[in-house]
KOLDOMAR-923248 format. One line per 2 residues: for each residue x, y, z of N, C-alpha, C. Coordinates in steps of 0.2 Angstrom, whole numbers, plus 5000, padded with zeros to 4 digits. Example, Ala and Ser with C-alpha at 12.3 -4.5 7.8 and 13.67 -1.06 7.14 Angstrom:
2
5066,4972,5039,5062,4978,5039,5066,4984,5039  5064,4989,5035,5068,4995,5036,5064,5000,5039
This chain:
483
5165,4928,5299,5163,4924,5304,5157,4920,5301  5158,4913,5303,5153,4908,5301,5148,4907,5306
5141,4906,5304,5137,4905,5309,5136,4897,5310  5135,4895,5317,5135,4888,5319,5129,4884,5315
5130,4878,5313,5125,4874,5309,5118,4873,5314  5112,4873,5312,5107,4871,5317,5107,4864,5319
5106,4863,5326,5106,4856,5328,5098,4853,5326  5100,4847,5322,5094,4845,5320,5090,4842,5325
5092,4839,5331,5088,4837,5336,5083,4842,5339  5087,4849,5340,5083,4854,5343,5078,4856,5338
5079,4856,5332,5074,4858,5326,5068,4854,5327  5069,4846,5327,5063,4842,5328,5059,4844,5334
5063,4846,5340,5058,4847,5346,5054,4853,5344  5057,4858,5340,5053,4865,5340,5048,4862,5335
5049,4858,5330,5043,4857,5325,5037,4853,5329  5039,4848,5334,5034,4845,5338,5030,4849,5342
5033,4854,5344,5030,4860,5348,5025,4863,5344  5027,4865,5339,5022,4868,5334,5016,4865,5333
5017,4859,5331,5011,4854,5329,5007,4853,5335  5009,4852,5341,5007,4851,5348,5002,4858,5349
5005,4864,5349,5001,4870,5349,4995,4871,5345  4996,4869,5338,4991,4871,5333,4985,4865,5334
4987,4859,5338,4982,4854,5339,4977,4856,5345  4979,4861,5349,4975,4864,5354,4972,4870,5352
4975,4874,5347,4972,4880,5345,4972,4880,5337  4967,4876,5335,4966,4876,5327,4965,4883,5324
4962,4887,5328,4962,4894,5324,4967,4898,5322  4973,4896,5326,4979,4899,5325,4982,4897,5318
4981,4891,5316,4984,4889,5310,4981,4893,5304  4975,4895,5304,4972,4899,5298,4975,4905,5297
4977,4906,5290,4981,4911,5287,4978,4918,5290  4982,4924,5291,4980,4930,5293,4978,4934,5287
4971,4936,5286,4969,4939,5280,4973,4945,5279  4974,4947,5273,4978,4952,5271,4974,4959,5272
4976,4964,5274,4972,4971,5275,4969,4972,5268  4964,4975,5269,4960,4977,5263,4963,4983,5259
4964,4983,5253,4966,4989,5250,4963,4994,5251  4968,5000,5252,4966,5006,5253,4962,5010,5248
4957,5014,5250,4953,5017,5246,4957,5020,5240  4954,5020,5234,4958,5024,5229,4961,5031,5230
4956,5035,5233,4958,5042,5235,4963,5043,5240  4964,5038,5243,4970,5038,5248,4977,5036,5246
4977,5035,5239,4984,5033,5237,4988,5039,5237  4994,5037,5236,4999,5042,5236,5001,5045,5230
5000,5042,5224,5001,5044,5217,4996,5040,5212  4995,5043,5206,4992,5040,5201,4996,5041,5195
4997,5036,5192,5002,5035,5186,4998,5037,5180  5001,5041,5175,4999,5043,5170,5004,5042,5163
5003,5038,5159,5008,5037,5154,5008,5043,5150  5016,5045,5150,5017,5052,5146,5023,5051,5141
5022,5054,5135,5026,5055,5130,5027,5061,5128  5034,5063,5127,5036,5070,5125,5040,5069,5118
5039,5074,5113,5042,5074,5108,5042,5081,5105  5046,5084,5100,5046,5090,5096,5042,5090,5091
5038,5096,5091,5033,5095,5085,5037,5096,5078  5043,5099,5077,5047,5098,5072,5055,5097,5075
5058,5095,5071,5065,5093,5071,5070,5100,5071  5067,5105,5070,5072,5111,5070,5068,5117,5075
5072,5121,5077,5070,5128,5080,5070,5134,5076  5066,5137,5072,5067,5141,5068,5067,5148,5071
5073,5150,5072,5075,5157,5075,5071,5163,5072  5069,5163,5065,5066,5169,5063,5058,5168,5064
5055,5162,5068,5048,5162,5069,5044,5161,5064  5047,5159,5058,5041,5158,5052,5038,5150,5053
5042,5146,5056,5039,5139,5058,5039,5139,5066  5032,5138,5068,5030,5138,5075,5035,5133,5078
5038,5134,5084,5041,5129,5087,5036,5126,5094  5035,5120,5095,5032,5118,5098,5034,5111,5102
5033,5110,5108,5034,5104,5111,5028,5099,5112  5028,5093,5110,5021,5090,5110,5022,5085,5115
5016,5084,5119,5015,5079,5125,5009,5075,5123  5009,5068,5125,5003,5064,5125,5003,5061,5132
4997,5061,5134,4994,5058,5140,4990,5054,5140  4990,5048,5143,4985,5043,5143,4984,5040,5151
4978,5039,5152,4977,5035,5158,4977,5028,5157  4982,5024,5160,4982,5017,5158,4983,5013,5166
4983,5016,5170,4984,5013,5178,4978,5009,5178  4979,5002,5181,4974,4998,5182,4970,5000,5188
4973,5003,5192,4969,5007,5199,4965,5013,5198  4966,5016,5191,4962,5021,5189,4955,5019,5186
4949,5017,5190,4943,5015,5189,4938,5020,5188  4940,5026,5189,4934,5032,5189,4932,5033,5182
4925,5032,5181,4923,5034,5175,4923,5041,5171  4924,5045,5176,4924,5052,5174,4931,5055,5171
4930,5060,5166,4937,5063,5164,4941,5066,5170  4948,5065,5168,4952,5068,5173,4955,5075,5170
4953,5080,5174,4956,5087,5172,4960,5090,5176  4966,5092,5173,4971,5094,5177,4974,5101,5174
4977,5105,5178,4979,5112,5178,4986,5111,5174  4986,5115,5168,4993,5115,5164,4998,5119,5167
4996,5125,5170,5001,5130,5173,5006,5127,5178  5012,5128,5177,5017,5125,5183,5018,5118,5182
5016,5115,5177,5017,5107,5176,5023,5107,5171  5024,5100,5169,5028,5099,5164,5027,5101,5157
5019,5102,5156,5017,5104,5150,5018,5111,5149  5020,5115,5154,5021,5123,5154,5029,5123,5154
5031,5122,5147,5039,5120,5146,5044,5126,5148  5043,5132,5147,5048,5137,5150,5048,5137,5158
5042,5137,5161,5042,5136,5169,5045,5129,5171  5043,5124,5168,5046,5117,5170,5053,5117,5169
5056,5120,5164,5064,5120,5164,5067,5123,5169  5065,5130,5170,5067,5133,5177,5066,5130,5183
5060,5127,5183,5060,5124,5190,5061,5116,5191  5065,5114,5187,5068,5107,5186,5064,5101,5185
5058,5103,5182,5054,5097,5181,5055,5095,5174  5058,5098,5170,5062,5097,5163,5069,5099,5163
5073,5094,5158,5080,5096,5159,5083,5098,5151  5087,5102,5150,5088,5104,5144,5096,5102,5143
5098,5099,5137,5104,5096,5136,5107,5099,5129  5113,5100,5128,5116,5101,5121,5120,5096,5119
5120,5095,5113,5124,5090,5110,5132,5092,5110  5136,5087,5113,5143,5088,5114,5146,5089,5106
5150,5095,5105,5152,5096,5098,5157,5091,5095  5161,5088,5100,5166,5083,5097,5164,5076,5098
5157,5075,5100,5155,5068,5101,5147,5067,5101  5144,5066,5095,5137,5067,5093,5134,5063,5099
5137,5057,5103,5132,5053,5107,5132,5056,5114  5136,5061,5115,5137,5065,5122,5133,5072,5122
5129,5072,5129,5126,5077,5128,5127,5082,5135  5128,5088,5134,5130,5092,5141,5123,5096,5143
5123,5096,5150,5117,5099,5153,5117,5107,5153  5113,5110,5150,5113,5118,5149,5111,5121,5156
5116,5125,5158,5115,5129,5165,5109,5134,5164  5103,5133,5167,5098,5137,5166,5097,5142,5171
5103,5143,5176,5102,5148,5181,5102,5155,5178  5105,5156,5173,5105,5164,5170,5098,5165,5167
5093,5160,5168,5087,5162,5164,5083,5166,5170  5080,5172,5168,5076,5175,5174,5070,5172,5176
5067,5174,5181,5061,5171,5184,5055,5170,5178  5053,5165,5177,5048,5163,5172,5041,5161,5177
5036,5165,5175,5030,5164,5177,5025,5158,5175  5022,5156,5178,5018,5150,5175,5012,5153,5171
5010,5148,5166,5006,5151,5161,4999,5154,5165  4995,5156,5160,4988,5157,5162,4984,5152,5164
4978,5152,5168,4974,5146,5169,4972,5143,5162  4974,5137,5163,4972,5132,5156,4971,5125,5159
4966,5121,5157,4966,5114,5159,4966,5110,5153  4967,5103,5154,4968,5098,5149,4963,5092,5152
4959,5089,5148,4956,5083,5151,4958,5077,5147  4958,5072,5152,4961,5065,5150,4955,5061,5151
4952,5057,5145,4947,5052,5146,4947,5047,5150  4943,5044,5153,4944,5038,5157,4944,5031,5153
4950,5027,5156,4950,5021,5153,4944,5016,5154  4939,5017,5158,4933,5013,5158,4930,5013,5152
4928,5006,5151,4925,5005,5144,4928,5008,5138  4934,5009,5139,4938,5010,5132,4937,5005,5127
4936,5006,5120,4936,5002,5115,4942,5002,5111  4945,5008,5110,4951,5008,5105,4958,5007,5109
4964,5004,5105,4970,5002,5109,4972,5009,5113  4976,5007,5117,4978,5013,5122,4982,5018,5118
4985,5016,5114,4990,5021,5109,4985,5025,5105  4980,5024,5103,4975,5028,5100,4971,5033,5105
4972,5031,5112,4969,5036,5116,4973,5041,5120  4977,5043,5117,4982,5049,5120,4979,5055,5119
4979,5058,5125,4977,5066,5124,4984,5069,5122  4983,5074,5116,4989,5077,5114,4989,5084,5116
4993,5087,5119,4994,5094,5121,5001,5097,5118  5000,5103,5114,5006,5106,5111,5008,5112,5115
5015,5113,5117,5016,5118,5120,5021,5123,5116  5018,5129,5114,5022,5134,5109,5028,5137,5113
5033,5137,5110,5039,5140,5112,5040,5147,5108  5040,5152,5113,5041,5159,5109,5049,5160,5107
5049,5162,5101,5056,5163,5098,5059,5170,5102  5055,5174,5105,5057,5180,5109,5057,5179,5116
5055,5173,5118,5055,5171,5125,5061,5170,5129  5062,5169,5134,5067,5167,5139,5072,5161,5136
5068,5156,5135,5071,5150,5132,5075,5150,5127  5072,5154,5122,5075,5154,5116,5082,5159,5116
5082,5164,5121,5087,5167,5122,5095,5163,5123  5093,5158,5126,5099,5155,5128,5101,5149,5123
5097,5147,5117,5099,5144,5113,5104,5146,5107  5109,5141,5105,5114,5144,5100,5113,5142,5093
5114,5146,5089,5112,5144,5081,5117,5138,5080  5113,5133,5077,5118,5127,5075,5119,5122,5079
5117,5124,5085,5117,5118,5090,5111,5114,5091  5113,5107,5093,5106,5103,5094,5105,5102,5100
5099,5102,5102,5096,5102,5109,5092,5096,5110  5091,5094,5117,5086,5088,5118,5083,5090,5126
5077,5090,5126,5072,5091,5132,5070,5085,5134  5071,5083,5141,5067,5077,5144,5064,5079,5151
5061,5074,5153,5057,5074,5160,5063,5073,5164  5063,5077,5169,5069,5077,5174,5068,5071,5179
5061,5070,5180,5059,5063,5185,5052,5061,5183  5049,5056,5188,5043,5054,5185,5038,5060,5187
5040,5065,5192,5035,5070,5194,5032,5074,5187  5026,5074,5186,5022,5079,5181,5022,5086,5184
5023,5087,5190,5022,5094,5193,5016,5097,5192  5010,5092,5192,5003,5094,5192,5001,5097,5198
4999,5103,5199,4997,5106,5206,4990,5106,5207  4986,5104,5203,4978,5104,5203,4975,5099,5199
4972,5094,5201,4968,5090,5197,4962,5088,5199  4957,5085,5196,4951,5082,5199,4947,5078,5193
4944,5073,5196,4940,5069,5192,4933,5074,5190  4932,5076,5185,4925,5081,5184,4924,5081,5177
4919,5083,5175,4916,5085,5168,4917,5091,5166  4918,5095,5171,4919,5103,5169,4926,5103,5165
4924,5109,5162,4931,5111,5159,4936,5116,5161  4934,5119,5167,4938,5124,5171,4937,5122,5178
4942,5123,5182,4941,5123,5189,4937,5129,5192  4933,5127,5197,4930,5133,5202,4935,5137,5206
4934,5143,5205,4938,5147,5209,4938,5146,5217  4943,5144,5220,4943,5143,5227,4939,5137,5229
4940,5132,5225,4937,5125,5226,4942,5122,5230  4942,5121,5237,4946,5118,5242,4946,5111,5240
4940,5108,5240,4940,5101,5240,4944,5098,5234  4943,5101,5228,4947,5098,5223,4955,5099,5223
4956,5105,5227,4964,5107,5227,4966,5102,5234  4962,5101,5238,4965,5095,5243,4965,5088,5240
4962,5087,5234,4962,5080,5231,4969,5080,5228  4970,5085,5224,4977,5085,5220,4982,5085,5224
4982,5088,5231,4988,5088,5235,4990,5081,5238  4983,5077,5239,4983,5071,5241,4987,5065,5238
4985,5066,5230,4987,5061,5226,4991,5065,5221  4997,5062,5219,5001,5066,5214,5002,5062,5209
5001,5066,5203,5002,5064,5196,5009,5062,5194  5010,5056,5192,5017,5054,5190,5017,5051,5183
5023,5051,5180,5023,5047,5174,5024,5039,5175  5021,5035,5172,5021,5029,5172,5026,5024,5170
5031,5028,5166,5036,5024,5162,5042,5028,5164  5047,5022,5165,5054,5026,5167,5057,5031,5162
5056,5030,5155,5058,5034,5150,5051,5038,5147  5051,5044,5144,5046,5047,5142,5047,5050,5134
5052,5047,5132,5054,5050,5125,5058,5057,5127  5059,5061,5121,5063,5066,5122,5061,5070,5115
5062,5077,5117,5060,5082,5111,5067,5085,5108  5070,5083,5102,5075,5085,5100,5075,5090,5094
5079,5094,5094,5079,5100,5089,5085,5103,5088  5086,5106,5082,5092,5110,5080,5090,5116,5078
5094,5121,5081,5092,5129,5080,5095,5132,5073  5091,5133,5070,5093,5136,5063,5091,5143,5062
5094,5148,5058,5092,5155,5058,5086,5156,5054  5085,5153,5049,5079,5152,5045,5078,5146,5041
5073,5145,5037,5071,5140,5033,5070,5143,5025  5071,5137,5021,5070,5139,5015,5063,5138,5013
5058,5143,5010,5052,5143,5010,5050,5142,5002  5044,5137,4999,5044,5138,4992,5038,5142,4990
5039,5144,4984,5033,5148,4981,5026,5145,4982  5021,5148,4981,5015,5145,4982,5013,5142,4975
5010,5137,4975,5008,5132,4970,5000,5133,4969  4998,5134,4963,4991,5134,4962,4988,5129,4958
4985,5123,4960,4984,5117,4956,4975,5118,4954  4974,5116,4948,4967,5116,4946,4966,5110,4944
4958,5108,4944,4956,5101,4942,4950,5103,4937  4949,5098,4933,4943,5097,4929,4942,5091,4926
4936,5089,4925,4935,5083,4922,4935,5083,4914  4938,5078,4911,4938,5080,4903,4938,5072,4900
4938,5071,4893,4938,5065,4890,4945,5062,4890  4946,5056,4891,4952,5053,4890,4956,5053,4884
4961,5053,4884,4965,5053,4877,4966,5046,4875  4964,5045,4868,4963,5038,4866,4971,5035,4866
4976,5039,4866,4983,5036,4866,4986,5035,4873  4981,5035,4878,4983,5034,4885,4986,5028,4886
4992,5028,4890,4997,5022,4891,4993,5018,4896  4989,5021,4900,4987,5017,4906,4983,5011,4904
4983,5006,4909,4979,5000,4908,4973,5000,4912  4968,5003,4908,4961,5003,4912,4959,4997,4915
4955,4997,4922,4952,4992,4924,4946,4990,4922  4942,4996,4918,4936,4995,4916,4936,4999,4909
4936,4996,4903,4938,5000,4898,4932,5005,4895  4926,5002,4896,4921,5008,4895,4920,5014,4900
4921,5012,4906,4921,5019,4911,4928,5022,4910  4934,5018,4910,4940,5023,4910,4941,5027,4903
4938,5024,4898,4940,5028,4892,4936,5035,4891  4931,5036,4895,4929,5042,4896,4930,5046,4902
4935,5044,4906,4935,5047,4912,4942,5049,4914  4943,5055,4914,4950,5058,4915,4949,5064,4919
4955,5065,4923,4955,5071,4926,4961,5076,4924  4960,5081,4922,4965,5086,4920,4968,5090,4926
4974,5089,4927,4976,5093,4933,4981,5099,4930  4981,5104,4933,4986,5109,4930,4989,5113,4936
4995,5113,4936,4999,5116,4942,5003,5122,4940  5001,5128,4943,5006,5134,4941,5010,5138,4947
5016,5138,4945,5021,5141,4950,5019,5149,4950  5017,5152,4956,5015,5158,4957,5020,5163,4959
5026,5159,4959,5033,5164,4962,5036,5167,4956  5042,5170,4957,5046,5172,4952,5051,5169,4950
5053,5162,4953,5058,5159,4951,5057,5153,4950  5060,5148,4946,5060,5142,4944,5061,5137,4950
5057,5132,4951,5058,5128,4956,5059,5120,4953  5062,5116,4957,5062,5109,4955,5059,5105,4960
5054,5101,4958,5050,5098,4963,5050,5089,4962  5051,5085,4968,5052,5078,4967,5045,5076,4968
5043,5072,4963,5036,5068,4962,5035,5062,4965  5041,5058,4964,5041,5051,4967,5047,5049,4971
5046,5044,4974,5053,5040,4978,5051,5043,4985  5057,5042,4988,5057,5044,4996,5057,5052,4996
5053,5054,5000,5052,5062,5000,5056,5063,5008  5059,5069,5008,5063,5071,5014,5062,5078,5015
5058,5081,5020,5057,5088,5022,5054,5088,5029  5054,5094,5032,5051,5094,5039,5044,5092,5038
5042,5088,5043,5035,5085,5045,5034,5087,5052  5028,5087,5053,5025,5089,5060,5025,5081,5064
5026,5081,5070,5026,5075,5073,5022,5075,5080  5018,5070,5080,5015,5069,5087,5018,5066,5092
5016,5064,5098,5020,5061,5104,5025,5055,5102  5022,5051,5096,5026,5045,5095,5029,5045,5088
5024,5048,5083,5026,5046,5076,5023,5053,5072  5026,5053,5066,5023,5059,5062,5016,5059,5061
5013,5065,5061,5006,5066,5059,5004,5062,5054  4997,5059,5054,4995,5055,5048,4995,5058,5041
4998,5054,5037,5000,5057,5029,5005,5062,5029  5008,5064,5034,5015,5068,5034,5020,5065,5030
5021,5060,5033,5027,5055,5030,5024,5050,5025  5024,5052,5019,5021,5048,5013,5025,5048,5007
5027,5043,5005,5031,5043,4998,5027,5041,4993  5020,5041,4994,5017,5039,4987,5018,5044,4982
5016,5042,4975,5018,5047,4969,5013,5053,4970  5016,5058,4968,5013,5065,4968,5008,5065,4963
5003,5069,4963,4998,5070,4957,5001,5073,4950  5006,5077,4951,5009,5079,4945,5015,5075,4941
5015,5069,4944,5020,5064,4942,5019,5062,4935  5024,5061,4931,5022,5059,4923,5022,5053,4921
5024,5047,4927,5024,5040,4925,5017,5039,4921  5019,5035,4915,5015,5033,4910,5010,5028,4912
5013,5023,4916,5011,5016,4917,5006,5016,4923  5007,5021,4928,5003,5020,4934,5000,5028,4936
4993,5029,4935,4991,5035,4936,4992,5038,4944  4994,5044,4945,4995,5045,4952,4989,5047,4955
4985,5042,4958,4978,5045,4960,4978,5045,4968  4984,5043,4970,4984,5042,4979,4981,5047,4982
4981,5054,4979,4980,5059,4984,4973,5062,4982  4968,5058,4978,4962,5059,4976,4958,5056,4980
4952,5059,4982,4946,5056,4986,4940,5056,4982  4935,5052,4982,4929,5052,4979,4924,5053,4985
4919,5058,4985,4914,5058,4990,4908,5059,4987  4904,5054,4991,4897,5052,4989,4892,5057,4991
4888,5060,4988,4883,5065,4990,4877,5061,4994  4876,5055,4993,4870,5052,4995,4871,5051,5003
4877,5049,5005,4878,5046,5011,4883,5052,5015  4885,5056,5011,4889,5061,5015,4896,5059,5017
4899,5054,5014,4905,5051,5016,4911,5051,5010  4916,5050,5012,4922,5048,5007,4922,5040,5006
4921,5039,5000,4920,5032,4998,4926,5028,4994  4931,5033,4992,4937,5030,4988,4942,5035,4990
4949,5033,4990,4955,5036,4991,4956,5038,4999  4952,5035,5003,4953,5037,5011,4958,5031,5014
4961,5027,5010,4965,5022,5013,4971,5024,5017  4972,5020,5021,4979,5022,5025,4986,5021,5021
4990,5024,5023,4996,5023,5019,5000,5017,5021  5003,5014,5017,5006,5007,5018,5013,5009,5020
5016,5003,5023,5023,5004,5026,5029,5005,5020  5026,5003,5014,5031,5002,5009,5036,4996,5009
5040,4996,5003,5044,4990,5004,5051,4992,5008  5054,4986,5011,5060,4987,5015,5066,4989,5010
5069,4994,5012,5076,4996,5008,5082,4994,5013  5088,4994,5009,5094,4994,5013,5096,5000,5015
5098,4999,5022,5101,5006,5025,5105,5010,5021  5110,5006,5017,5115,5009,5014,5113,5011,5006
5107,5009,5004,5105,5011,4998,5105,5019,4997  5106,5020,4991,5106,5028,4989,5100,5030,4987
5097,5034,4993,5090,5037,4992,5089,5044,4989  5094,5046,4986,5093,5052,4981,5088,5051,4976
5085,5056,4975,5080,5056,4969,5083,5055,4962  5081,5052,4958,5084,5051,4951,5081,5056,4946
5084,5057,4941,5082,5062,4937,5075,5063,4935  5073,5056,4933,5066,5056,4931,5061,5057,4936
5063,5057,4942,5059,5059,4948,5057,5066,4950  5060,5070,4945,5059,5077,4948,5056,5081,4941
5053,5087,4941,5050,5090,4937,5052,5098,4939  5053,5102,4934,5054,5109,4935,5048,5113,4934
5047,5117,4938,5040,5121,4937,5043,5129,4936  5042,5132,4930,5044,5138,4929,5038,5144,4931
5040,5150,4932,5035,5155,4934,5030,5156,4929  5023,5155,4932,5017,5156,4927,5016,5151,4921
5021,5147,4921,5020,5140,4916,5016,5135,4918  5011,5134,4916,5007,5128,4919,5009,5122,4917
5010,5116,4921,5011,5110,4920,5005,5107,4920  5003,5102,4915,4997,5099,4915,4998,5091,4914
4994,5088,4918,4993,5081,4918,4986,5079,4916  4985,5074,4912,4979,5070,4911,4979,5064,4914
4975,5063,4920,4976,5057,4925,4969,5052,4924  4972,5047,4921,4966,5041,4921,4963,5040,4927
4956,5042,4929,4954,5039,4934,4949,5034,4936  4949,5029,4929,4945,5024,4928,4945,5019,4934
4951,5018,4936,4952,5013,4942,4949,5016,4948  4949,5022,4949,4946,5026,4955,4939,5025,4956
4935,5026,4950,4929,5027,4950,4925,5020,4948  4929,5016,4946,4926,5009,4943,4923,5005,4950
4916,5003,4948,4912,5001,4952,4908,5004,4957  4908,5011,4956,4904,5015,4960,4897,5015,4959
4893,5015,4963,4885,5014,4961,4882,5020,4958  4876,5020,4955,4874,5026,4951,4872,5031,4956
4874,5037,4955,4874,5043,4959,4878,5048,4958  4879,5053,4962,4882,5059,4961,4888,5060,4966
4894,5061,4963,4899,5062,4967,4904,5069,4966  4909,5068,4969,4914,5073,4968,4921,5071,4970
4925,5075,4966,4932,5072,4967,4936,5077,4970  4940,5076,4976,4945,5081,4979,4951,5079,4980
4956,5085,4980,4963,5083,4981,4965,5083,4988  4969,5078,4990,4971,5078,4997,4978,5083,4997
4979,5086,5002,4987,5089,5003,4991,5085,5003  4997,5086,4999,5003,5083,4999,5009,5087,4999
5014,5085,5003,5021,5088,5003,5026,5086,4997  5030,5090,4995,5035,5087,4990,5042,5090,4992
5047,5087,4992,5054,5090,4992,5055,5094,4985  5059,5100,4986,5060,5104,4981,5067,5108,4981
5068,5112,4976,5075,5114,4975,5073,5121,4971  5078,5127,4974,5077,5132,4969,5081,5131,4963
5078,5134,4958,5080,5134,4951,5079,5127,4948  5084,5126,4942,5081,5120,4938,5087,5114,4940
5084,5109,4941,5090,5103,4943,5088,5099,4937  5092,5099,4932,5090,5095,4926,5096,5088,4926
5095,5084,4920,5100,5079,4919,5107,5081,4920  5109,5087,4917,5116,5089,4917,5119,5090,4924
5114,5092,4929,5116,5093,4935,5117,5087,4941  5114,5082,4937,5113,5076,4942,5120,5072,4942
5121,5068,4947,5128,5064,4947,5126,5057,4947  5128,5053,4942,5126,5046,4941,5118,5046,4940
5115,5052,4937,5108,5050,4936,5104,5052,4942  5107,5055,4947,5103,5057,4953,5104,5064,4955
5100,5067,4960,5101,5074,4962,5107,5074,4966  5111,5079,4965,5118,5079,4968,5117,5079,4977
5122,5076,4979,5122,5075,4987,5121,5081,4991  5125,5086,4989,5124,5092,4993,5117,5096,4993
5113,5094,4988,5107,5097,4988,5101,5092,4993  5104,5086,4993,5099,5081,4996,5100,5082,5004
5105,5086,5007,5105,5087,5013,5102,5093,5016  5099,5097,5012,5096,5103,5014,5090,5102,5018
5089,5106,5024,5083,5105,5028,5078,5111,5025  5072,5108,5023,5068,5112,5020,5060,5111,5023
5056,5116,5022,5049,5115,5022,5046,5112,5016  5041,5109,5016,5038,5106,5009,5034,5110,5006
5035,5109,4999,5031,5111,4994,5024,5108,4994  5019,5112,4996,5012,5109,4996,5009,5109,4990
5006,5103,4988,5000,5102,4983,4995,5102,4985  4990,5107,4985,4984,5107,4988,4979,5111,4984
4972,5109,4983,4968,5112,4978,4960,5113,4982  4958,5118,4982,4951,5119,4984,4946,5117,4979
4948,5115,4972,4944,5113,4967,4940,5106,4970  4933,5106,4967,4930,5100,4969,4927,5098,4962
4928,5093,4959,4925,5091,4952,4919,5086,4953  4914,5089,4952,4907,5085,4951,4907,5080,4946
4904,5073,4947,4903,5068,4942,4896,5064,4944  4894,5062,4939,4888,5057,4941,4888,5051,4937
4887,5046,4940,4888,5038,4938,4881,5036,4936  4880,5035,4930,4874,5032,4927,4874,5026,4923
4871,5020,4924,4872,5014,4922,4879,5011,4922  4882,5013,4927,4889,5011,4928,4894,5015,4925
4892,5021,4921,4897,5025,4918,4897,5032,4920  4902,5035,4919,4902,5043,4920,4898,5046,4915
4893,5050,4918,4889,5054,4913,4893,5060,4911  4895,5061,4905,4898,5068,4903,4895,5074,4902
4888,5073,4903,4884,5079,4902,4885,5084,4908  4888,5081,4913,4889,5084,4918,4893,5092,4917
4897,5091,4913,4902,5096,4910,4899,5100,4905  4894,5105,4906,4891,5109,4901,4895,5113,4898
4894,5117,4893,4898,5121,4890,4899,5128,4893  4895,5130,4897,4895,5136,4900,4901,5136,4906
4899,5130,4910,4903,5130,4915,4910,5128,4914  4912,5125,4908,4918,5123,4905,4922,5129,4903
4918,5134,4899,4921,5140,4897,4924,5144,4903  4919,5145,4909,4920,5148,4915,4927,5145,4918
4928,5139,4918,4934,5135,4922,4940,5137,4916  4939,5137,4910,4944,5138,4906,4947,5145,4906
4943,5150,4908,4944,5157,4908,4948,5158,4915  4946,5155,4921,4950,5155,4927,4958,5153,4925
4958,5147,4922,4965,5144,4920,4969,5149,4917  4965,5152,4912,4968,5156,4907,4972,5162,4911
4968,5165,4915,4971,5171,4919,4977,5168,4924  4976,5163,4926,4982,5160,4930,4988,5159,4926
4987,5157,4919,4993,5156,4916,4997,5162,4913  4993,5167,4913,4996,5173,4910,4997,5178,4915
4998,5176,4922,4998,5181,4928,5005,5184,4928  5009,5183,4923,5016,5186,4923,5019,5189,4918
5013,5190,4913,5015,5193,4907,5013,5201,4907  5016,5205,4903,5014,5211,4902,5007,5212,4902
5004,5218,4903,4997,5220,4903,4996,5220,4895  5000,5223,4892,4998,5223,4884,4998,5216,4881
5003,5212,4884,5003,5205,4881,4996,5201,4883  4994,5203,4889,4989,5200,4892,4982,5201,4889
4981,5208,4886,4975,5211,4883,4975,5207,4877  4981,5207,4873,4982,5203,4867,4979,5197,4867
4982,5193,4872,4981,5186,4873,4973,5184,4874  4970,5190,4878,4962,5189,4880,4958,5189,4874
4961,5192,4869,4957,5194,4862,4957,5187,4859  4964,5184,4859,4965,5178,4856,4961,5173,4858
4960,5173,4866,4958,5168,4868,4950,5167,4867  4947,5173,4867,4940,5175,4866,4939,5172,4858
4942,5175,4853,4941,5172,4847,4941,5165,4846  4946,5162,4850,4946,5154,4849,4940,5151,4852
4936,5155,4857,4931,5151,4860,4925,5152,4855  4925,5157,4851,4920,5158,4847,4920,5152,4841
4926,5151,4839,4927,5146,4834,4925,5138,4835
């Protein structure tokens, strides 16, 4: 049914009447003022930017690798103008993962076996009643006077998932799962603006505030926590790196930035495999192993493809994991640079390590590298410093992966798909050095301290030989020291 067209003559009469009315009542022509905005504490909800991710991409059923769900929360709402921290109770909220799954705040889906893009919601009705966690609070800083970018202002909370708990009992080995927020409701039952770390018992006022204003997620999506259930993981043997300052070899292939300084500045790094079996370690190229994640991205320096310190590349000293600490100011002055993004690579490129990118570490046999650190210490002011080694992870394999095992000069494809924890290169050694007149003062390495350091290295090197052989070797070592 069509509506009749308006009559132009009648419309003109109505408009003339409108003008006549406002000529006698000018105050009626003024716009009606908008109602004043409701006070902030009378709002129905407060939006919190929330992000969820799994700590690791696997759920280790053996419990050796702790399983956790990571949350990031940030106050970004324009209406949130309170300068005080926001304290919320974790128990019974989305942050309390087992409770949240049972009570519909989070959802659990399993990957469809015949189509990796499809997910089936897991029936959680068979889970027994899960009680909320014990009283625990989380504090979110105010956005008022915030100086850093909002992505750097997230408060991170990690909920540990017990491998013997109710949730783990319904997970199937070999299956891939995903946890998401069920809705925008964060399920927080109690919160308040306060500088206190905990709620006061029977604090009715704060409880009333939390009931009046609900905390909700500010984004339609909040990420997801994805993980695959595995029986157990491969764990590498412990490595024991040592460091000491020594004289550079005149035949070094390095191209020093300062010839006078570099020619007398080298770091000797020794790595000993303390396990019982040989392992092959990747020292450069794209590393692939389990890394810890935050709400958005891997933890700083966890995903790092820079050359490892035991790499044997002759033309480029592997100093990216070294730091120089200045005693005078109590700060790191070299080697604290952020990791770069690296060059872009074709998604179809073969990222398997090359044969020259790996090294075999045999039990008890030290691998020694002399690293030219001239570029690292070049330009330092006169003073006293110490060199530290930052922790770095490596991809590794059991046994020896030599050139004969490689396919087309690369590590076999079936070895590159193994899910593994990293082999860590980390040392507690701190090498002291003094810069005088723009050069490293070698007198810091006196004979007594050098002999003591050599003796420690010696025992590490012979930790797997028989007692009789060790005694004989010690005697020879002592004789060598006298000569």
